[in-house]
Structure formats: structure tokens, C-alpha cells
C-alpha positions as CSV (number, residue, x, y, z in Angstrom):
1,M,-71.1,85.0,-36.4
2,L,-72.3,81.9,-34.2
3,V,-75.4,80.6,-36.2
4,E,-76.9,78.3,-33.7
5,L,-76.1,76.8,-30.4
6,R,-77.6,73.5,-28.6
7,A,-77.3,72.5,-25.1
8,E,-78.2,69.0,-23.5
9,N,-78.7,67.7,-20.0
10,Y,-76.7,71.0,-19.2
11,A,-77.3,72.3,-15.7
12,V,-80.7,72.9,-15.2
13,I,-81.5,72.9,-19.9
14,D,-82.8,69.1,-20.1
15,H,-82.6,70.4,-24.5
16,A,-82.7,74.0,-25.6
17,I,-81.7,75.2,-28.7
18,A,-81.2,79.1,-30.2
19,S,-80.6,80.3,-33.6
20,F,-78.6,83.2,-33.5
21,G,-78.9,86.0,-36.7
22,P,-75.7,89.5,-37.4
23,G,-76.4,92.2,-35.0
24,L,-77.6,92.6,-31.3
25,N,-78.7,89.7,-30.5
26,L,-80.2,90.0,-26.7
27,L,-81.0,87.4,-23.9
28,T,-84.0,88.3,-21.0
29,G,-85.7,86.4,-18.6
30,E,-86.6,85.3,-14.6
31,T,-83.7,84.3,-12.9
32,G,-82.7,81.5,-12.7
33,A,-84.0,80.4,-15.8
34,G,-80.6,79.4,-17.1
35,K,-79.3,82.7,-19.6
36,S,-75.9,83.0,-17.8
37,I,-75.5,78.8,-18.3
38,L,-76.5,78.8,-22.4
39,V,-72.6,81.8,-22.2
40,D,-71.3,79.3,-20.3
41,A,-72.2,76.6,-22.2
42,L,-70.4,78.4,-25.4
43,A,-67.9,79.1,-22.7
44,L,-66.6,75.7,-22.6
45,L,-66.6,75.1,-26.7
46,M,-64.2,77.9,-26.7
47,G,-62.1,75.5,-24.8
48,G,-63.2,76.4,-20.8
49,K,-62.7,74.0,-17.7
50,S,-64.8,71.4,-18.0
51,S,-66.9,69.8,-14.7
52,V,-69.1,66.8,-13.7
53,E,-71.2,69.6,-12.3
54,V,-72.0,70.8,-16.0
55,V,-74.3,67.1,-15.8
56,R,-78.1,67.6,-15.3
57,H,-78.7,65.3,-12.4
58,G,-79.6,61.9,-14.0
59,A,-78.2,61.9,-17.4
60,D,-75.0,60.3,-18.1
61,K,-74.2,63.0,-19.6
62,A,-74.0,66.7,-20.7
63,V,-74.0,68.0,-24.4
64,V,-73.6,71.2,-26.3
65,S,-72.9,72.0,-29.4
66,C,-72.8,75.3,-31.6
67,V,-72.5,75.9,-35.5
68,F,-71.0,78.9,-37.0
69,E,-70.4,80.6,-40.1
70,S,-66.3,79.7,-41.4
71,T,-63.9,82.0,-41.9
72,H,-60.8,81.0,-44.3
73,N,-58.5,81.6,-40.8
74,A,-60.7,79.1,-39.6
75,E,-60.4,76.1,-42.3
76,T,-56.9,77.2,-41.6
77,I,-56.2,76.0,-38.0
78,L,-58.5,72.8,-39.0
79,E,-56.6,71.6,-41.6
80,E,-53.0,72.5,-39.6
81,N,-54.8,70.1,-37.1
82,G,-55.5,67.1,-39.1
83,I,-59.1,68.0,-39.7
84,D,-61.6,68.0,-43.1
85,S,-63.6,71.5,-43.6
86,G,-67.2,71.5,-43.0
87,G,-67.6,73.4,-46.2
88,S,-69.4,76.8,-45.4
89,E,-69.8,76.4,-41.5
90,V,-67.5,75.0,-38.5
91,I,-69.8,72.1,-36.1
92,L,-68.3,72.5,-32.5
93,R,-69.5,69.4,-30.0
94,R,-68.7,68.6,-26.8
95,E,-69.6,65.6,-24.3
96,I,-69.0,65.8,-20.7
97,L,-69.7,62.6,-19.3
98,S,-71.0,61.9,-15.7
99,T,-67.9,59.9,-14.1
100,G,-65.7,62.9,-15.5
101,K,-64.6,62.8,-19.1
102,G,-65.0,63.9,-21.8
103,R,-65.1,64.3,-25.7
104,V,-64.3,66.8,-28.3
105,F,-65.5,66.9,-31.6
106,V,-64.8,69.5,-34.4
107,N,-67.1,68.9,-38.1
108,N,-67.6,65.6,-36.3
109,Q,-64.4,64.3,-37.0
110,P,-62.6,63.9,-33.0
111,A,-60.2,66.5,-32.1
112,T,-59.5,68.2,-28.3
113,V,-60.6,71.2,-26.1
114,A,-56.8,72.4,-27.1
115,V,-57.4,72.6,-31.1
116,L,-60.8,74.1,-29.4
117,R,-58.5,77.1,-28.2
118,Q,-56.9,77.9,-31.4
119,L,-60.1,78.4,-33.0
120,A,-61.6,80.6,-29.7
121,P,-59.6,83.6,-31.0
122,E,-61.0,83.6,-34.5
123,L,-65.0,82.5,-33.3
124,A,-66.1,84.1,-30.5
125,L,-64.9,86.2,-27.1
126,V,-66.2,85.1,-24.4
127,H,-67.0,87.8,-21.6
128,A,-68.6,85.4,-18.3
129,Q,-70.8,87.0,-15.9
130,S,-67.8,86.7,-12.8
131,E,-65.1,88.8,-14.9
132,S,-64.4,91.6,-13.7
133,L,-62.2,94.9,-13.3
134,S,-60.6,94.0,-10.3
135,S,-59.9,90.8,-12.1
136,F,-57.3,92.7,-14.5
137,D,-54.0,92.0,-13.5
138,Q,-51.0,92.8,-14.4
139,A,-50.9,90.4,-17.3
140,Q,-54.6,90.4,-18.5
141,Q,-53.9,94.2,-18.8
142,R,-50.9,93.8,-20.7
143,A,-52.2,91.7,-22.9
144,L,-55.6,94.2,-23.6
145,L,-53.3,96.7,-24.7
146,D,-50.9,94.6,-27.4
147,R,-53.9,93.5,-28.8
148,F,-55.6,97.5,-29.2
149,G,-52.1,97.8,-30.9
150,G,-51.7,95.3,-33.1
151,I,-47.9,94.5,-31.1
152,D,-46.4,91.7,-32.0
153,T,-44.2,90.0,-28.6
154,G,-42.9,87.5,-31.1
155,A,-39.5,89.0,-30.9
156,V,-38.6,89.4,-27.3
157,S,-40.3,85.6,-26.3
158,A,-37.2,85.1,-29.2
159,A,-34.8,86.8,-27.7
160,H,-35.7,85.8,-24.0
161,A,-35.8,82.5,-24.8
162,L,-31.8,83.0,-25.6
163,W,-30.8,84.8,-23.2
164,K,-33.1,82.6,-20.5
165,D,-30.8,79.6,-22.5
166,A,-27.2,81.5,-22.2
167,S,-27.9,82.2,-18.5
168,V,-29.1,78.6,-17.4
169,K,-25.6,77.6,-19.0
170,L,-23.4,79.6,-17.3
171,D,-25.0,79.0,-14.0
172,E,-25.1,75.4,-14.6
173,L,-21.5,75.7,-15.3
174,L,-20.0,78.4,-12.3
175,R,-22.8,76.1,-9.6
176,G,-21.1,72.8,-10.4
177,E,-17.0,74.0,-10.6
178,Q,-16.8,73.1,-6.9
179,D,-18.4,69.6,-7.8
180,R,-16.3,69.2,-10.5
181,L,-12.8,69.9,-8.9
182,R,-13.6,67.7,-6.6
183,M,-14.3,64.9,-8.7
184,V,-11.0,65.6,-10.9
185,D,-8.9,63.3,-8.6
186,L,-11.9,60.3,-9.1
187,W,-12.2,61.3,-12.8
188,S,-8.4,60.8,-13.2
189,Y,-7.9,57.7,-11.5
190,Q,-11.0,56.1,-13.3
191,H,-9.5,57.6,-17.1
192,K,-5.9,56.3,-16.5
193,E,-7.3,52.3,-14.8
194,I,-9.5,52.0,-17.8
195,E,-6.4,53.2,-20.4
196,A,-3.9,51.5,-18.9
197,A,-6.2,48.0,-19.6
198,R,-6.3,49.1,-23.0
199,L,-9.1,46.5,-23.5
200,E,-10.5,45.5,-27.0
201,P,-13.8,44.4,-28.2
202,A,-15.3,40.9,-27.6
203,E,-11.7,40.6,-25.5
204,D,-13.4,38.7,-22.5
205,E,-15.5,36.6,-24.7
206,A,-12.2,34.5,-27.0
207,L,-10.2,34.6,-23.2
208,E,-13.0,32.4,-21.3
209,T,-12.8,30.4,-24.7
210,E,-9.0,29.9,-24.5
211,K,-9.5,29.3,-20.8
212,R,-11.6,26.5,-20.9
213,V,-9.2,25.1,-23.8
214,L,-6.7,25.3,-21.0
215,A,-8.4,24.6,-18.4
216,N,-8.9,20.8,-19.7
217,A,-6.2,20.2,-22.3
218,E,-5.5,16.5,-22.0
219,K,-8.8,15.5,-22.1
220,L,-8.8,18.4,-25.2
221,Y,-5.5,16.4,-27.0
222,A,-6.5,12.5,-26.1
223,A,-10.5,13.2,-27.4
224,A,-8.8,15.3,-30.7
225,M,-6.0,11.9,-31.1
226,G,-8.4,9.3,-30.4
227,A,-10.9,10.6,-32.6
228,F,-8.0,10.9,-34.9
229,E,-6.9,7.4,-35.2
230,Q,-10.9,6.2,-35.0
231,L,-10.7,7.4,-38.6
232,Y,-7.4,7.8,-40.2
233,E,-4.4,5.9,-38.0
234,G,-6.1,3.0,-36.8
235,G,-6.7,-1.0,-38.4
236,A,-9.8,-0.9,-38.0
237,S,-10.4,3.3,-38.9
238,A,-13.2,4.5,-41.2
239,E,-10.3,5.9,-43.9
240,T,-9.0,2.1,-44.1
241,A,-12.9,0.8,-44.3
242,L,-13.8,3.2,-46.9
243,R,-10.5,2.8,-49.3
244,A,-11.7,-1.0,-49.5
245,A,-15.1,-0.6,-50.1
246,L,-14.3,2.3,-52.7
247,R,-12.1,-0.4,-54.7
248,N,-14.8,-2.9,-54.9
249,V,-17.6,-0.2,-56.1
250,E,-15.1,1.0,-58.5
251,E,-15.3,-2.8,-59.6
252,L,-18.6,-3.0,-60.0
253,A,-18.8,0.2,-61.7
254,R,-16.4,-1.2,-64.5
255,Y,-19.2,-3.8,-66.1
256,D,-22.3,-1.9,-64.2
257,S,-22.2,1.9,-64.9
258,R,-24.8,2.5,-62.3
259,F,-22.3,2.2,-59.7
260,T,-20.7,5.0,-61.2
261,E,-22.2,7.5,-59.0
262,A,-21.8,5.7,-55.8
263,V,-17.7,5.6,-56.6
264,Q,-18.1,9.4,-56.9
265,Q,-19.7,10.0,-53.3
266,L,-17.5,7.9,-51.9
267,T,-14.0,9.6,-53.2
268,S,-15.7,12.1,-52.3
269,V,-16.9,10.8,-48.0
270,R,-13.1,9.7,-48.1
271,A,-11.6,13.6,-48.8
272,T,-13.3,14.7,-46.3
273,V,-12.5,12.1,-43.0
274,D,-8.9,13.3,-44.7
275,D,-9.8,16.5,-44.4
276,V,-11.6,16.2,-40.4
277,A,-8.8,13.9,-39.3
278,S,-5.7,15.9,-40.5
279,S,-7.8,19.4,-39.0
280,L,-7.9,16.7,-35.4
281,R,-4.2,16.2,-35.5
282,D,-3.6,20.1,-35.9
283,Y,-5.8,21.0,-33.0
284,A,-4.2,18.0,-31.1
285,E,-0.4,18.9,-31.9
286,G,-2.2,22.9,-31.3
287,I,-2.7,22.5,-27.5
288,N,-0.5,24.3,-25.4
289,A,-1.1,22.4,-22.1
290,S,1.2,25.9,-20.6
291,P,0.0,26.5,-16.3
292,E,1.6,30.5,-17.0
293,R,-0.4,30.9,-20.1
294,L,-3.7,30.0,-17.8
295,A,-2.2,31.9,-15.0
296,E,-1.9,34.8,-17.4
297,I,-5.8,34.5,-18.2
298,E,-7.1,34.2,-15.3
299,D,-5.3,37.6,-14.5
300,R,-6.9,39.2,-17.1
301,L,-9.8,37.7,-16.6
302,A,-10.3,39.1,-13.4
303,L,-8.6,42.4,-14.1
304,I,-11.7,42.9,-17.3
305,D,-14.4,41.5,-14.7
306,R,-13.1,44.5,-11.6
307,L,-13.4,47.1,-14.5
308,K,-17.0,45.9,-15.4
309,R,-18.3,45.7,-11.9
310,K,-17.2,48.9,-11.8
311,Y,-17.7,50.5,-15.1
312,G,-20.1,48.8,-16.8
313,K,-21.9,46.0,-17.7
314,T,-19.8,44.9,-20.7
315,I,-16.6,46.1,-22.1
316,A,-18.2,48.1,-24.6
317,E,-19.6,50.2,-21.4
318,V,-16.4,49.9,-20.0
319,V,-14.6,51.8,-22.4
320,A,-17.6,54.0,-23.2
321,F,-17.3,55.1,-19.4
322,G,-13.5,56.1,-19.6
323,E,-14.9,58.7,-23.0
324,E,-17.5,59.8,-21.1
325,V,-14.6,60.4,-18.5
326,T,-12.1,61.9,-20.8
327,R,-14.6,64.4,-22.2
328,K,-15.5,65.7,-18.4
329,L,-11.5,66.5,-17.8
330,A,-11.0,67.9,-20.7
331,E,-13.9,70.4,-20.0
332,V,-12.1,70.8,-16.4
333,E,-9.2,71.8,-18.0
334,D,-10.9,73.4,-20.9
335,R,-13.0,75.3,-18.6
336,D,-12.1,79.1,-18.7
337,E,-12.6,78.9,-22.8
338,I,-15.9,78.1,-22.1
339,L,-16.2,80.3,-19.2
340,K,-15.0,83.3,-21.6
341,T,-17.5,81.1,-24.7
342,L,-20.8,81.4,-21.9
343,R,-20.0,85.0,-20.4
344,A,-20.1,86.0,-24.1
345,A,-23.1,84.0,-24.8
346,L,-25.0,85.8,-23.0
347,A,-23.6,89.4,-23.3
348,E,-25.5,89.3,-26.3
349,A,-28.5,87.3,-25.8
350,S,-29.1,90.2,-23.4
351,K,-28.3,93.4,-25.3
352,A,-30.3,91.7,-28.2
353,Y,-33.2,90.9,-25.0
354,Q,-32.7,94.6,-24.0
355,T,-33.2,96.4,-27.8
356,A,-36.2,94.3,-28.4
357,A,-38.1,95.1,-24.8
358,Q,-37.4,98.6,-25.3
359,A,-38.4,98.9,-28.8
360,L,-40.9,97.0,-26.6
361,S,-41.8,99.5,-24.8
362,A,-42.0,102.4,-27.3
363,E,-45.1,100.8,-29.1
364,R,-47.0,100.1,-26.1
365,R,-46.4,103.5,-25.3
366,A,-47.6,104.9,-27.9
367,A,-50.4,102.1,-27.8
368,A,-51.4,103.2,-24.7
369,A,-51.2,107.2,-25.3
370,K,-54.1,106.5,-27.9
371,L,-55.9,103.3,-26.5
372,A,-56.1,105.7,-23.0
373,K,-57.3,109.0,-25.1
374,L,-60.3,106.0,-27.1
375,A,-61.6,104.5,-23.8
376,E,-62.0,108.0,-21.6
377,A,-63.9,109.5,-24.5
378,Q,-65.7,105.9,-24.7
379,I,-66.4,106.2,-21.2
380,N,-67.9,109.5,-20.6
381,S,-70.2,108.4,-23.8
382,L,-71.7,105.7,-21.2
383,A,-73.1,108.5,-19.0
384,M,-69.9,109.1,-16.9
385,K,-67.1,111.6,-16.7
386,V,-63.9,110.3,-16.3
387,R,-60.5,111.2,-16.2
388,F,-57.7,107.6,-18.0
389,E,-54.6,107.1,-18.3
390,V,-52.8,103.7,-19.6
391,V,-49.5,103.6,-17.2
392,V,-46.7,101.7,-19.3
393,A,-43.9,101.5,-17.1
394,A,-39.8,99.7,-17.9
395,T,-38.5,96.9,-15.2
396,E,-35.6,96.9,-16.7
397,H,-33.5,94.7,-14.1
398,E,-32.9,90.9,-15.5
399,S,-35.3,89.6,-12.5
400,H,-38.3,91.4,-13.8
401,W,-37.1,89.9,-18.2
402,T,-40.4,87.9,-19.2
403,S,-41.5,86.5,-22.8
404,N,-43.8,89.5,-23.2
405,G,-41.4,92.1,-22.3
406,W,-40.0,94.0,-19.3
407,D,-43.3,96.2,-18.6
408,I,-45.8,96.5,-16.2
409,V,-48.9,98.0,-17.3
410,E,-51.7,99.4,-15.2
411,Y,-55.1,101.4,-15.9
412,R,-55.7,104.5,-14.1
413,I,-58.6,106.1,-14.0
414,S,-60.1,109.4,-11.8
415,T,-64.8,108.6,-11.8
416,N,-64.5,112.9,-9.8
417,P,-63.3,115.5,-10.6
418,G,-60.7,116.4,-8.4
419,E,-59.6,112.6,-7.3
420,P,-56.2,111.7,-8.4
421,L,-56.3,108.8,-10.7
422,K,-56.3,105.2,-9.2
423,P,-56.1,102.1,-11.0
424,L,-58.5,100.1,-12.1
425,H,-59.4,97.3,-8.5
426,E,-59.7,100.0,-6.6
427,I,-62.7,101.9,-8.2
428,A,-65.9,101.5,-6.0
429,S,-69.2,101.7,-8.3
430,G,-69.9,98.1,-9.4
431,G,-72.2,100.0,-12.5
432,E,-68.8,102.4,-12.7
433,M,-67.0,99.6,-13.3
434,S,-69.8,97.8,-15.7
435,R,-68.9,100.5,-18.2
436,V,-65.7,100.8,-18.1
437,M,-65.3,97.4,-18.9
438,L,-67.5,97.9,-21.9
439,A,-66.0,100.7,-22.7
440,L,-62.7,98.8,-23.1
441,K,-63.8,96.2,-24.4
442,V,-65.3,98.5,-26.9
443,S,-62.2,101.0,-27.4
444,V,-59.8,97.2,-28.4
445,E,-63.0,95.8,-30.7
446,E,-64.0,97.8,-33.0
447,G,-60.5,98.6,-33.3
448,A,-60.4,102.5,-34.0
449,V,-56.2,102.6,-32.9
450,K,-55.1,100.7,-37.1
451,P,-52.2,98.3,-35.2
452,K,-49.7,96.9,-37.3
453,K,-50.2,93.6,-37.3
454,K,-53.7,92.8,-37.4
455,M,-54.6,90.7,-34.8
456,P,-57.5,88.2,-35.8
457,T,-60.2,89.6,-33.9
458,P,-63.4,87.8,-33.1
459,R,-66.7,88.0,-34.8
460,T,-69.2,86.6,-32.1
461,L,-69.1,88.5,-28.9
462,V,-70.9,87.8,-26.4
463,F,-71.3,89.5,-22.9
464,D,-72.7,88.6,-20.2
465,E,-74.6,91.0,-18.1
466,I,-71.8,93.2,-18.3
467,D,-75.0,95.6,-16.9
468,I,-75.1,94.9,-13.7
469,G,-76.0,97.7,-10.7
470,I,-76.3,100.3,-13.6
471,G,-79.8,101.4,-15.2
472,G,-81.4,104.8,-16.0
473,R,-79.6,107.2,-18.3
474,A,-76.0,104.9,-17.7
475,A,-78.4,102.3,-19.2
476,E,-79.2,103.8,-22.2
477,A,-76.1,104.5,-23.4
478,V,-74.7,101.0,-22.4
479,G,-77.2,100.1,-24.7
480,Q,-75.9,102.5,-27.5
481,K,-72.9,101.2,-27.0
482,L,-73.9,97.7,-27.2
483,K,-75.5,98.9,-30.8
484,S,-73.0,100.3,-32.0
485,L,-71.7,97.9,-31.7
486,S,-73.3,95.0,-33.0
487,R,-73.1,97.2,-36.7
488,G,-69.9,95.1,-37.0
489,Q,-69.8,91.9,-35.6
490,Q,-72.8,89.9,-34.2
491,V,-72.7,90.7,-30.2
492,L,-74.5,88.2,-27.7
493,C,-75.9,89.7,-23.8
494,V,-77.7,88.4,-21.7
495,T,-79.6,91.7,-19.4
496,H,-82.0,92.5,-17.5
497,L,-82.6,96.3,-17.8
498,P,-85.0,96.9,-20.4
499,Q,-83.7,99.8,-22.3
500,I,-81.2,97.7,-23.3
501,A,-82.9,95.0,-24.1
502,A,-84.9,97.8,-26.4
503,F,-82.6,97.6,-28.9
504,A,-82.1,94.0,-29.5
505,D,-82.3,93.6,-33.2
506,Q,-83.1,89.2,-32.1
507,H,-84.9,89.0,-28.9
508,F,-84.2,85.9,-26.9
509,L,-86.9,85.2,-24.1
510,I,-85.7,82.4,-21.6
511,D,-88.1,80.2,-19.5
512,K,-87.9,78.6,-16.7
513,R,-91.0,75.5,-16.5
514,E,-91.1,72.8,-14.2
515,A,-93.2,70.1,-16.5
516,D,-93.1,66.4,-14.8
517,G,-91.5,67.2,-12.2
518,R,-88.4,68.5,-13.5
519,T,-87.5,71.6,-14.7
520,K,-87.1,72.2,-18.0
521,T,-85.7,75.0,-19.7
522,K,-87.0,76.7,-23.1
523,V,-85.7,79.3,-25.5
524,T,-87.7,81.5,-27.6
525,L,-86.9,84.0,-30.5
526,L,-89.2,86.6,-29.3
527,D,-91.9,88.2,-32.0
528,D,-92.6,92.2,-32.2
529,R,-95.6,91.6,-30.0
530,A,-93.6,89.0,-27.8
531,R,-91.2,91.4,-27.3
532,T,-92.9,94.1,-26.8
533,H,-94.6,92.3,-23.7
534,E,-91.3,91.0,-22.4
535,V,-90.0,94.6,-22.2
536,A,-92.5,95.3,-20.3
537,R,-92.6,92.6,-17.7
538,M,-88.9,93.6,-17.8
539,V,-89.9,97.4,-16.9
540,S,-93.2,97.2,-14.2
541,G,-92.5,93.9,-13.1
542,A,-94.7,90.3,-13.2
543,K,-97.8,92.1,-14.0
544,V,-97.6,93.8,-17.3
545,T,-99.9,96.8,-17.4
546,D,-100.6,99.3,-20.9
547,T,-98.4,101.4,-19.8
548,S,-96.4,99.6,-19.7
549,L,-96.7,98.4,-23.0
550,Q,-96.8,102.1,-24.0
551,H,-93.7,102.4,-22.7
552,A,-92.4,99.0,-23.6
553,A,-93.4,101.0,-27.1
554,Q,-92.1,103.9,-27.0
555,M,-89.0,102.3,-26.5
556,I,-88.0,99.9,-28.6
557,A,-89.4,102.9,-31.3
558,A,-86.6,105.1,-30.0
559,S,-83.8,102.9,-30.1
560,R,-83.9,102.4,-33.4
């Protein structure tokens, strides 16, 4: 149940608060006072589209908020979205900045519009003023029937996804076949070229090092042998000097133990010099100044460079490219087998979808018969005499397959005896349209048809001026229907008709006044006396008379 609704700097509303109760909550007031604006604010909190135009002139932002009694399902939705439960209440707030940006809060925690849309079916269903039967396209009519019948389209949706995926894969293979065949020669050449190169990981780096050595063989030999002689061979070599020094230090150590460690250090240094000298000699002897080997390396590097320019920046990328080409060639060679597999998968997916869609059609036809019967009775209880039917036509061609099945659902009505049934959008009277809309929604929301799978029913229903174009006995019938609907769940309704206002459990007056050069909207919960006066105003207009007051009192008493 909606407990409270607030709006600040929203459209013409500077600050308004409305506290609602159970049953039928009716909002009345002069045209333009802001009744429908409050409904629009609630629709915004249910995840509706926002606009910077709703920000009151001169304000930085518009803020709308509401408090709902919490439900088990609402708490589950909050938990799934990482939002802490607010106990027995769900608090929604939405801010629309004058810059066009917006913010959403649920239980005073940052959230998204998507969370509001998830919560909406559990908390409230808002029927905006602009809604009419002509806006009921095929998809909306089908959705209403599914809701009434508690019909789950999950199996069809899953089957459709599998069929679509199999169809796309087959189409891609067939569509790309000619291109693939044209590419076979190129792929074959690329495969042979890369395969013939017999590339080794990091081979180019090792060859570059060997190339530098061969290109500078004489310099490297001279440097290595020069260092060898200075360390070991020459008369003034480091090894000769170290050997002489070691003899003298050993002599010192014989008489003074402080030099024992120095003897060990010099011995270690001599060993290191010997090792380095040996490495230099071996390196010099291993240098092969072979022009043939240098030419061979340069040719190999040129080949690798050419492959890298064509197929990748590194040897690893060239090898990966070759593996991909090999895979493509194998795919072409296995094309017939792949095609056979894909066609079998598509046939199986098609059969599964058809089975699921046929079962769904059967469910819809059964629900359609029940909805038509119930809706016809509901419409006729609103001072009309009509025939009504819900047609479910299966369009089994693949072009009509969707995730919701292949059915076309159409509501048809005859408002006068002897006339044929016609689609809803072809009925002319606005009053008839409003009553049919209410009857349909009452039929669905009251849940007279027990669904196989119970659909979530909003605890609060909101009707914005659904009584447009009707009056007299029909208006009273609509009031009775709203009253009946409100016994099972909270109903909010904006109305201009006293016949409907008389049925209110809570009656709110929306009043627009001018103060300090600005228009301000006030929401007032009327007591019995004020309520009688407001109904009298709705009966007689601006001037309330004793007769209109008496008439209003009688209407309110009769509604009870």
C-alpha cells in the first residue's frame, strides 16, 4: 500500500505531501490544479522516463519521493540489488536536476532506475491519463492476456533463443561460403609459407646476436686475446703480479696471523682471474669469421622479417596466424560435416520451438475464452450492453516467431446489437473506451481466473481520469466498480465526477493558489463536512447551494 507521496519543485508544485490510506483514495480539484501531476510523479518513482521540464521554474532540482508498505517480494528484489531492507517500509526518492541529470535512492541508498522498474510491479501499477484503448497494440494486448492467465513464456523464450542461435550460425556459414572458397588459395599459400619457414620461438633474437658477432669477428678476437694477455699471458699480467703479491703476503702471515684472511682473498682473486682468462681464450678460439655463415644468417633474418611484415610483429604472432589459417582450411575441408551438424541442430531447435509455441497458444486460447467472458460481464455492469471476445491467432511461419510465441492477440467488441465485432481501437465513444479499459483492468487485477502460475499483483492501482467522457448512470457504475476493486487492494483515482467521488474512503482536494507571485499547489485530506462541500461543488460548479449540498450528502450516503 502507498503510505505517502511527496513532491518538491515538481512542475507547478512547490511542496506537496499526501498521506494515503487503504481502500479507494480519490483526488479531485479544479482543472490544472495538479492532480495528474501527482500521478505523474508516482509514475516517475515507478521507473518512468524523466525530463528536465518537470523541474519547477527557478529551482535547481525537482524531488519526488514516496513510502510503500514493504512486501516479501520487494525485500527479495532489494536484496538481489544489494540494498538494505527498510524494515516494514520501502522508501523511494528520485531527483531530477535542472542540468538534466538525475539520481535515484531506495531506502536512502543510491540505486538506479532499473531497480525502480523491478520494484514497480510489486508496489503499484499506474494507468496514466494519456493511456487509451487505441494505445493497445498487439504486444500490449498479448501481455494483458498473459497476465490474466498467469502464462509463463519462459519456455518459449528459451526455445526461441536456441533456434535463433542455430539459425544465425547456419546463415553465417552459408553466406560466407563463397568468400571462404575464394580465400582458400590464399590461405593455402600462407599456410605453406609459414610452415616451410619452421620458425623457432625467439629465433630472431638469437640470430641477431650471432650476426653481430660474425660481423665484428676481428674486433672481438683482438679484444678477447688482448684482455687474456693482460690478465694471464703477458710478463706484466695481472696473474703474475697477483702471484708475486701472494708470496709476500704468505710470508707476512707466517709471522702475523692478521694476514691469514688476506692470503685467502688473494688466492680467491687469482682463481677468478684464471677463470676469466680461460673464458676469454676459449671465446677467442671459438670465433669463426665465416662469411658463409654470416650470409646464411642474414638470409634467415630477411625471411623472418618478411614473414613478420605480412603476418605479425613477432614470431609468436606469425605462428599464431599460421595456426588460424590452418584452422580455416580445416573448417573448409570439414564444411559438409559442419553444415550437416548445423542443419540438424536447427531442425531440432525448430521442432522444440514449435512444440513450446503450440503449448503456449493452447494456454492463451483457454485464458482468452475466460477473459472474454469475464470482461464482457464487467463491461455490461458499467451501463453498457456489448459482446466481447479475445481472438488468439497462431501465425506459424518462421517470420512470425518471437520470444513471446507466434500468436497475434486481438480484443474485439460490439457495442450495439446486430453490429459485428470490431477491434477495440475502432470503437468511437470516449466514454465506452474508458469503461472498457476499466472493466479489462478490473477483470485482470481481481484475478477471477486462477492462473497456473500466480503473477505478482500490484498492491496499489492508480487510475488517472479514467472516467473521461462518461456521466450519469455510467459514472455511478464506474464508481461502484472502483469501490469493489478497492476492497481487495488500494486504489488511487483522479476524477472530475461527483458520482465517483462519492465512493471515496479517503478524499483529497488538490488546490492551486497564488502566493507571493508564484503558484502553489496544496493537497488536503477532507473531513466529512469538507468532503460533502467538495462533492457539492463538483455537482453544481463554483457556487455551492443548499440543494447541491443536500444532493452531495445523499450521494455519499448512498455510496455506503
